[in-house]
KOLTIMI-158860 format. One line per 8 residues: number of its first residue (from 1); their letters; for each residue x, y, z of C-alpha. Coordinates in pm, whole numbers, plus 50000, padded with zeros to 5 digits. Example, Ala and Ser with C-alpha at 12.3 -4.5 7.8 and 13.67 -1.06 7.14 Angstrom:
! KOLTIMI-158860
1) as) 51230 49550 50780 | 51367 49894 50714
END
This chain:
! KOLTIMI-158860
1) mrnsrsns) 39134 75769 21773 | 38772 75662 21788 | 38856 75316 21656 | 39135 75281 21910 | 38897 75378 22189 | 38633 75133 22068 | 38886 74854 22046 | 39006 74937 22396
9) itircwsm) 38649 74915 22527 | 38603 74585 22348 | 38922 74442 22497 | 38827 74548 22848 | 38475 74406 22819 | 38616 74090 22665 | 38851 74048 22962 | 38565 74094 23209
17) lvllfsii) 38354 73840 23024 | 38637 73587 23034 | 38680 73636 23406 | 38308 73630 23479 | 38231 73318 23280 | 38533 73132 23415 | 38425 73209 23771 | 38068 73096 23703
25) lllesstf) 38176 72766 23553 | 38430 72701 23826 | 38164 72759 24088 | 37918 72537 23908 | 38178 72263 23863 | 38203 72233 24240 | 37830 72251 24310 | 37769 71886 24381
33) tsaatrds) 38050 71825 24629 | 38272 72059 24825 | 38629 71936 24866 | 38670 72138 25184 | 38377 71970 25357 | 38451 71600 25303 | 38734 71356 25344 | 39037 71359 25115
41) krpiqiin) 38979 71025 24941 | 38944 71057 24562 | 38890 70806 24277 | 39121 70834 23974 | 39126 70681 23626 | 39454 70622 23440 | 39389 70569 23070 | 39646 70437 22823
49) dggntfvv) 39559 70606 22492 | 39894 70519 22332 | 39748 70300 22061 | 39968 69991 22022 | 40280 70187 22109 | 40345 70102 22475 | 40236 69925 22792 | 40257 70109 23126
57) evywvnpq) 40263 70040 23499 | 40132 70270 23773 | 40330 70331 24093 | 40246 70513 24416 | 40528 70739 24537 | 40584 70712 24913 | 40585 71076 25036 | 40848 71005 25303
65) tkeevrms) 41095 70775 25128 | 41008 70853 24762 | 41011 70478 24707 | 40776 70372 24428 | 40524 70096 24501 | 40353 69929 24205 | 39975 69959 24212 | 39877 69817 23871
73) dphvlpgt) 39865 69441 23862 | 39873 69344 23584 | 40007 69628 23370 | 39790 69873 23175 | 39761 69766 22812 | 39701 70007 22522 | 39339 70118 22504 | 39261 70013 22861
81) efklesyv) 39219 70197 23189 | 39326 70141 23548 | 39112 70269 23838 | 39225 70335 24192 | 39135 70535 24502 | 39390 70753 24674 | 39410 71077 24872 | 39454 71444 24793
89) ghefsvre) 39823 71529 24754 | 39941 71175 24683 | 40183 71142 24393 | 40189 70868 24129 | 40436 70763 23860 | 40331 70612 23528 | 40620 70414 23376 | 40662 70266 23032
97) kpslqdng) 40716 69891 23057 | 41022 69750 22875 | 40964 69510 22587 | 41091 69156 22629 | 41129 69131 22252 | 41372 69426 22253 | 41592 69286 22531 | 41447 69507 22800
105) acknadkv) 41446 69827 22593 | 41138 70035 22521 | 40985 70079 22176 | 41038 70451 22136 | 41309 70601 21914 | 41584 70629 22177 | 41489 70297 22347 | 41476 70468 22686
113) crhvfftv) 41170 70388 22895 | 40975 70703 22971 | 40788 70801 23285 | 40562 71082 23401 | 40419 71193 23735 | 40086 71334 23851 | 39942 71441 24186 | 39590 71379 24313
121) senddqia) 39396 71708 24324 | 39115 71817 24556 | 38864 71807 24274 | 38638 71539 24130 | 38627 71332 23809 | 39005 71296 23792 | 39153 71135 23480 | 39521 71090 23390
129) rlsadfel) 39536 71017 23018 | 39852 70912 22829 | 39870 71025 22466 | 40048 70843 22182 | 40368 71048 22239 | 40362 70965 22614 | 40234 71303 22719 | 40020 71288 23034
137) ifednkik) 39702 71493 23013 | 39547 71542 23357 | 39181 71642 23386 | 38936 71702 23667 | 38599 71873 23690 | 38743 72224 23734 | 38994 72186 23450 | 38709 72070 23226
145) arqqatdl) 38501 72368 23334 | 38785 72605 23249 | 38822 72444 22909 | 38449 72473 22843 | 38468 72841 22931 | 38764 72890 22701 | 38595 72708 22413 | 38274 72905 22441
153) lqecrska) 38448 73238 22474 | 38675 73163 22180 | 38374 73074 21968 | 38200 73401 22061 | 38517 73603 22005 | 38572 73448 21663 | 38225 73558 21560 | 38293 73909 21689
161) dakmkqla) 38632 73928 21515 | 38476 73819 21187 | 38217 74096 21210 | 38485 74352 21298 | 38678 74267 20981 | 38367 74321 20769 | 38310 74674 20899 | 38363 74945 20646
169) snttaetd) 38384 75250 20870 | 38435 75087 21212 | 38232 75354 21390 | 38161 75354 21760 | 37797 75255 21698 | 37902 74959 21483 | 38160 74849 21738 | 37906 74876 22018
177) ailkdlva) 37662 74659 21824 | 37927 74390 21781 | 38010 74414 22150 | 37644 74360 22237 | 37640 74054 22013 | 37949 73924 22192 | 37783 73968 22532 | 37464 73802 22407
185) cvqtgvas) 37665 73508 22274 | 37833 73455 22609 | 37507 73501 22800 | 37339 73235 22588 | 37623 72993 22653 | 37620 73064 23026 | 37243 73021 23046 | 37260 72690 22861
193) kleevhee) 37537 72560 23087 | 37363 72669 23406 | 37040 72509 23288 | 37223 72178 23241 | 37384 72203 23586 | 37059 72294 23764 | 36874 72014 23589 | 37140 71767 23698
201) mafqssvr) 37129 71903 24052 | 36752 71865 24068 | 36777 71509 23938 | 37046 71412 24188 | 36849 71573 24471 | 36541 71376 24372 | 36735 71050 24357 | 36899 71121 24694
209) tniaatle) 36567 71197 24861 | 36394 70890 24717 | 36677 70660 24822 | 36685 70818 25168 | 36312 70758 25215 | 36357 70390 25130 | 36658 70345 25357 | 36477 70512 25649
217) nytcadds) 36266 70203 25712 | 36563 69967 25692 | 36784 70163 25931 | 36506 70190 26189 | 36419 69820 26157 | 36777 69701 26219 | 36832 69753 26590 | 37182 69607 26566
225) ldstpdls) 37296 69875 26321 | 37582 70079 26464 | 37628 70452 26418 | 37755 70578 26084 | 38139 70590 26079 | 38297 70923 26168 | 38430 71166 25912 | 38671 71273 26183
233) ttqwihkg) 38711 71277 26561 | 38818 71571 26772 | 38822 71692 27131 | 38622 71975 27285 | 38766 72110 27609 | 38508 72293 27813 | 38551 72523 28110 | 38742 72363 28395
241) gnrhtvhv) 38930 72139 28155 | 38645 71891 28101 | 38729 71702 27784 | 38464 71565 27547 | 38525 71343 27244 | 38339 71474 26939 | 38247 71241 26652 | 38194 71443 26333
249) khdrpssk) 37938 71260 26120 | 37855 71528 25863 | 38031 71854 25785 | 37909 72101 25524 | 37897 72481 25528 | 37523 72491 25602 | 37485 72165 25792 | 37686 71987 26059
257) ihvienfi) 37614 71675 26267 | 37828 71601 26574 | 37795 71334 26842 | 37951 71448 27171 | 38038 71195 27440 | 37950 71249 27808 | 37777 71578 27743 | 37499 71545 28002
265) deeeciam) 37551 71386 28344 | 37321 71192 28575 | 37256 71484 28810 | 37143 71702 28519 | 36916 71427 28385 | 36753 71376 28725 | 36700 71751 28767 | 36532 71777 28426
273) eleaqasl) 36307 71474 28489 | 36193 71602 28829 | 36109 71944 28684 | 35917 71783 28398 | 35695 71550 28602 | 35421 71800 28680 | 35374 71931 28326 | 35427 71638 28087
281) hratvadg) 35179 71643 27798 | 35143 71519 27440 | 35407 71662 27208 | 35294 71892 26927 | 35425 71994 26585 | 35408 72316 26383 | 35080 72340 26193 | 35220 72529 25892
289) kggsrlse) 35011 72836 25979 | 35225 72975 26259 | 35077 72768 26542 | 35097 72408 26657 | 34888 72093 26667 | 34887 71732 26781 | 35006 71485 26518 | 35043 71110 26482
297) nrkamqag) 35379 71186 26320 | 35510 71277 26663 | 35414 71047 26950 | 35586 71138 27277 | 35537 71326 27602 | 35710 71657 27664 | 35750 71940 27912 | 35918 72277 27876
305) ikvpwdqe) 36164 72364 28156 | 36262 72723 28226 | 36633 72763 28297 | 36702 72921 28641 | 36975 73154 28521 | 36968 73340 28851 | 37105 73022 29014 | 37383 72961 28762
313) eaghaiar) 37661 73088 28986 | 37537 72859 29263 | 37591 72563 29028 | 37229 72474 28951 | 37233 72159 28736 | 36988 72282 28472 | 37159 72620 28433 | 37496 72447 28414
321) lsrrvydy) 37367 72216 28139 | 37212 72496 27935 | 37530 72705 27954 | 37726 72409 27817 | 37488 72390 27520 | 37545 72753 27421 | 37919 72726 27478 | 37939 72433 27238
329) anavlhlg) 37722 72605 26976 | 37949 72908 26986 | 38261 72692 26968 | 38131 72545 26641 | 37948 72834 26476 | 38115 73143 26627 | 37790 73339 26618 | 37806 73478 26972
337) ieehgqed) 37480 73311 27078 | 37351 73417 27420 | 37086 73263 27645 | 36864 73573 27644 | 36535 73516 27462 | 36606 73151 27380 | 36353 72868 27406 | 36314 72668 27725
345) lmsiqyeg) 36490 72335 27759 | 36253 72054 27664 | 36222 71719 27837 | 36088 71461 27590 | 35999 71103 27681 | 35918 70808 27457 | 35775 70480 27590 | 35810 70133 27438
353) rgvgdaep) 35500 69913 27442 | 35636 69604 27266 | 35737 69506 26915 | 35375 69442 26821 | 35271 69801 26886 | 35104 69928 26569 | 35156 70294 26666 | 35481 70314 26865
361) drytphcd) 35621 70636 27006 | 35835 70794 26737 | 35903 71114 26543 | 35882 71090 26164 | 36128 71279 25937 | 36118 71656 25988 | 36335 71966 26006 | 36366 72168 26327
369) gdctglph) 36406 72492 26134 | 36396 72599 25770 | 36571 72348 25546 | 36498 72506 25210 | 36835 72662 25133 | 36692 73012 25180 | 36831 73298 25393 | 36780 73269 25769
377) ksgsrmat) 36477 73448 25915 | 36588 73653 26213 | 36461 73500 26536 | 36417 73150 26398 | 36600 72828 26483 | 36936 72745 26336 | 37077 72463 26555 | 36965 72184 26788
385) mvmyctva) 37122 71992 27077 | 36964 71657 27170 | 37097 71501 27495 | 37031 71140 27593 | 36946 71057 27955 | 36797 70714 27883 | 36822 70505 27568 | 36562 70248 27468
393) drgghtnf) 36628 69877 27498 | 36506 69839 27144 | 36462 70114 26887 | 36482 70489 26936 | 36787 70560 26721 | 36818 70891 26534 | 36837 70913 26155 | 36948 71195 25927
401) rnagvhvk) 36838 71015 25616 | 36934 71276 25353 | 37285 71300 25500 | 37320 70920 25522 | 37383 70945 25897 | 37247 70699 26155 | 37318 70753 26524 | 37285 70484 26791
409) pqvgdaif) 37343 70698 27100 | 37475 70601 27440 | 37355 70740 27772 | 37515 71082 27827 | 37575 71145 27455 | 37448 71454 27276 | 37381 71513 26908 | 37449 71868 26795
417) fsyinpes) 37332 71961 26448 | 37331 72304 26289 | 37138 72403 25978 | 37284 72741 25891 | 37595 72863 25716 | 37741 73095 25984 | 37910 73315 25722 | 37635 73359 25461
425) limdygft) 37340 73282 25696 | 37195 73056 25426 | 36998 72764 25567 | 37055 72394 25511 | 36892 72225 25213 | 36752 71914 25379 | 37064 71738 25511 | 36957 71787 25874
433) ehsgcpvy) 36607 71651 25821 | 36592 71384 26090 | 36370 71133 26262 | 36342 70940 26587 | 36303 70570 26510 | 36013 70391 26683 | 36072 70294 27047 | 35963 69933 27099
441) eghkkivt) 36111 69832 27432 | 36223 70039 27729 | 36221 70417 27754 | 36393 70695 27564 | 36435 71016 27763 | 36604 71312 27602 | 36664 71678 27673 | 36643 71909 27372
449) qwirlgvd) 36753 72268 27323 | 36653 72447 27006 | 36889 72738 26943 | 36779 73057 26770 | 36962 73345 26605 | 36826 73696 26640 | 36648 73666 26976 | 36719 73870 27289
457) lenpwdsf) 36539 74006 27594 | 36334 74248 27383 | 36267 73990 27109 | 36226 73655 27285 | 36152 73333 27105 | 35779 73342 27188 | 35741 73680 27014 | 35766 73483 26687
465) ntlgikls) 35520 73227 26554 | 35634 72889 26421 | 35683 73039 26075 | 35943 73278 26216 | 35716 73580 26180 | 35697 73840 26457 | 35355 73839 26620 | 35370 74218 26649
473) eieklesg) 35410 74241 26271 | 35107 74018 26221 | 34908 74236 26462 | 35010 74548 26269 | 34903 74390 25940 | 34572 74276 26082 | 34517 74615 26243 | 34570 74777 25905
481) lledveed) 34324 74538 25745 | 34072 74618 26016 | 34104 74994 25957 | 34057 74946 25584 | 33739 74748 25643 | 33603 75009 25887 | 33640 75275 25617 | 33464 75054 25363
489) vgndsldn) 33161 74961 25574 | 33101 75307 25721 | 32806 75292 25963 | 32720 74928 25900 | 32669 74701 26195 | 32950 74500 26354 | 32810 74185 26198 | 32838 74340 25852
497) mdaalddd) 33193 74451 25928 | 33291 74096 26027 | 33139 73962 25710 | 33332 74214 25501 | 33649 74125 25688 | 33599 73759 25609 | 33558 73842 25240 | 33837 74095 25201
505) aelesddd) 34097 74025 25465 | 34134 73648 25477 | 34488 73610 25341 | 34569 73245 25374 | 34803 73030 25166 | 34859 72656 25199 | 35187 72692 25012 | 35369 72922 25253
513) glnlgide) 35154 72871 25561 | 35101 73245 25614 | 34770 73324 25779 | 34674 73687 25827 | 34300 73634 25877 | 34129 73746 26198 | 34145 73410 26372 | 34256 73421 26732
521) dniafagg) 34355 73054 26728 | 34602 73125 26448 | 34742 73460 26560 | 34780 73364 26926 | 35114 73192 26976 | 35089 72873 27178 | 35358 72980 27426 | 35597 72716 27545
529) etls) 35379 72440 27408 | 35450 72507 27041 | 35726 72303 26887 | 35833 72197 26547
END
């Protein structure tokens, strides 16, 4: 009875291990590219491994007429391969070519020419391989992952079975020990596989980033370069039936880039420019410590414009524009974003001073929010809308270098990009890092809305610093530090207390930018003037 129970436990644990490891490998096999977030074009290899037995031809099967159209020209000889690009769901036929020496018959035993079919899958690394007996073996990255899981699990199970056979008494303790060895075997295999995958991911990420940095200069230098081709085009119908063409440039779970035609009109642009005139000033960037600073990486003039929501029903141009921004964000992300607590609209202006300008107005590559692949911090940014009122005569395009997207906007266009997965709330991993190319001639005037998740009337955007940390939480921490110091110094003078505070309470890190020291410049949020 005991042996039966132990074997039952082993079987159940074995089944769970099979399921677990298969899931892990399947997930890892699709880490680099997601079939659901890119177009349906796929490369395929057809390999003739039939030795010297046969020659084949490859045909595409028309999905409507079922007519077969030959794709291989010439035919595929033994030991060679044929490469093509097709689309998910397309069907192909591989046909044995008759021998002229045998009067049009094929070389197999019954002289009948054989043929097999395969269909293009959604996955990557697709190979259709013909064996010596004309069996077609189809592989892709997920099939390979499943096979790797099966091989590893079979190896571990064989070791466990061998130990089970050597048991003399087959007690529960002995069975449990073998079960632990089985789990350890699988864990070692999983760890090794994941290490390989993560190392490959890190290498590919490094290559992608380095290439993107090199291409950045070329794309900005070529003023004739058109926008990156669309992944797809769709229509967004806003209130009142206003129709906008949307060009989808990049579409992943945690990052999307859309170009929307005719999003901002002339009246809205004029209203924003008039409001901005009195308060234009040098643009700033986040300082990495929760505040902001001037930087040569961002040369432009800017002004924050409060949205007159109390005049929305009267049709105020700025309120109308801002409502459209939130409506589009909700149409894409379905996060129920409201205007309460959001940042002001920002008018940003770049001026061209000639091609010879050594320090032209521009904005070097940066992320508007976190782009580290970590969970979203409540209250921080997760999407941006950039609307173009004036485009430069030369320069001023927008690059998303890590996504391979270059946008040459037209007047009235808007670029919407989100950097959050709306289901998991995991942030983008660098694809929405972007830059404003140098403006050499003319003017570039844009209106920008940074959109946050987790803000409301009680927790507005300026209750957070530029690291996404609540100022009230910082005050609590610093208050606690102050109380601790007061207890330590007793009746010492205020000067001694300050000195002790400097020694004991200065918690500053260049790595994460967190500054909890008593420094009013760092703990005081720079209001509407702080941008990233």
